[in-house]
C-alpha positions as CSV (number, residue, x, y, z in Angstrom):
1,X,10.5,-4.4,-4.7
2,X,13.0,-2.0,-6.1
3,X,13.5,1.6,-5.3
4,X,12.1,2.5,-8.8
5,X,8.8,0.6,-8.1
6,X,8.3,2.6,-4.8
7,X,8.9,5.9,-6.6
8,X,6.3,5.0,-9.2
9,X,3.5,5.2,-6.6
10,X,2.0,8.5,-5.8
11,X,-1.0,9.8,-3.9
12,X,-1.9,10.4,-0.2
13,X,-2.2,8.6,3.1
14,X,-3.4,10.3,6.2
15,X,-4.0,8.7,9.6
16,X,-5.0,9.6,13.2
17,X,-4.6,7.7,16.5
18,X,-7.4,8.1,18.9
19,X,-8.6,11.1,16.9
20,X,-5.3,12.9,16.9
21,X,-3.6,13.2,13.5
22,X,-0.1,11.7,13.3
23,X,0.5,11.0,9.6
24,X,0.3,13.1,6.5
25,X,2.3,11.1,4.0
26,X,5.0,12.4,1.7
27,X,5.7,8.9,0.3
28,X,3.2,6.2,-0.5
29,X,3.4,2.7,-2.1
30,X,0.9,0.4,-3.8
31,X,2.9,-2.7,-4.7
32,X,1.7,-5.9,-6.5
33,X,3.3,-8.8,-4.6
34,X,1.6,-11.6,-6.5
35,X,-1.2,-12.8,-4.2
36,X,-1.2,-9.6,-2.1
37,X,-1.1,-5.9,-2.6
38,X,1.1,-4.0,-0.2
39,X,-0.1,-0.5,0.8
40,X,1.7,2.0,2.9
41,X,2.2,5.6,3.6
42,X,5.0,7.3,5.5
43,X,6.1,10.8,6.3
44,X,9.7,9.8,5.8
45,X,10.4,10.2,9.5
46,X,8.8,8.3,12.4
47,X,5.2,7.8,11.3
48,X,3.9,5.1,8.9
49,X,1.1,2.7,8.2
50,X,1.7,-0.6,6.5
51,X,-0.9,-3.3,5.5
52,X,-1.7,-5.7,2.8
53,X,-4.9,-7.0,1.0
54,X,-5.5,-10.0,-1.2
55,X,-4.9,-9.2,-4.8
56,X,-8.0,-11.2,-5.7
57,X,-10.3,-8.2,-4.6
58,X,-12.8,-7.3,-7.2
59,X,-12.1,-4.1,-9.1
60,X,-14.2,-1.0,-8.7
61,X,-16.1,-2.4,-5.8
62,X,-15.4,-1.3,-2.2
63,X,-14.5,-4.3,-0.1
64,X,-14.0,-4.6,3.6
65,X,-10.8,-6.5,4.4
66,X,-10.6,-7.7,8.0
67,X,-7.2,-7.8,9.6
68,X,-5.3,-10.9,8.6
69,X,-1.7,-12.2,8.7
70,X,-0.5,-12.0,5.2
71,X,2.8,-11.4,3.4
72,X,3.2,-8.1,5.2
73,X,2.3,-7.7,8.8
74,X,-0.1,-4.9,9.4
75,X,1.9,-2.3,11.4
76,X,1.7,1.3,12.5
77,X,4.7,3.4,13.5
78,X,4.0,6.4,15.7
79,X,7.0,8.6,16.7
80,X,9.3,5.8,15.7
81,X,7.6,3.1,17.9
82,X,6.2,0.0,16.1
83,X,2.6,-1.0,17.0
84,X,1.3,-4.3,15.6
85,X,-2.3,-4.1,14.3
86,X,-4.3,-6.7,16.2
87,X,-7.8,-6.1,14.7
88,X,-9.9,-3.9,12.6
89,X,-10.3,-3.6,8.9
90,X,-9.5,-1.6,5.7
91,X,-12.2,-0.7,3.2
92,X,-10.5,-0.9,-0.1
93,X,-11.5,-0.1,-3.7
94,X,-9.1,-1.4,-6.4
95,X,-9.3,0.5,-9.7
96,X,-10.4,-1.2,-12.9
97,X,-6.8,-1.1,-14.3
98,X,-5.6,-2.6,-10.9
99,X,-3.1,0.2,-10.7
100,X,-4.8,2.3,-8.0
101,X,-6.4,1.8,-4.6
102,X,-8.3,4.1,-2.3
103,X,-10.2,3.7,0.9
104,X,-10.2,3.9,4.6
105,X,-8.6,2.1,7.6
106,X,-9.9,1.4,11.1
107,X,-7.2,-0.5,12.9
108,X,-7.0,-1.7,16.5
109,X,-3.5,-1.7,18.1
110,X,-2.2,-3.6,21.0
111,X,-3.2,-1.6,24.1
112,X,-6.5,-0.6,22.7
113,X,-5.5,2.5,20.6
114,X,-7.5,3.0,17.4
115,X,-6.0,4.2,14.1
116,X,-8.2,5.6,11.4
117,X,-7.3,7.1,8.1
118,X,-7.7,7.5,4.4
119,X,-5.6,6.6,1.4
120,X,-5.6,7.2,-2.3
121,X,-2.6,5.6,-4.1
122,X,-1.8,5.1,-7.7
123,X,1.2,3.2,-9.3
């Protein structure tokens, strides 16, 4: 992915850990990586959420995607510390043009913390 592709994405991504907000994005990405879509949001500092979903998802239909090991490891950064996602899911709706995605996340981290959030990203 080039820097130009990242800049072409816009929208929002917010997330909380154990009910406490830690991410209000100022940069988001929805990237078509052939068999996967990469989705992430970051505040440009120490807080980010990264995950991927299969690009074969139906368009305009919310689908629950359970945590899987794909082309991009599902990861959450909180205050600069990386936490691998070990379980949970994302509910994702891909737009008809396949250029937008929105939905929610409910991730389980190592150590039992829970990350929830919402995203609405267009490219």
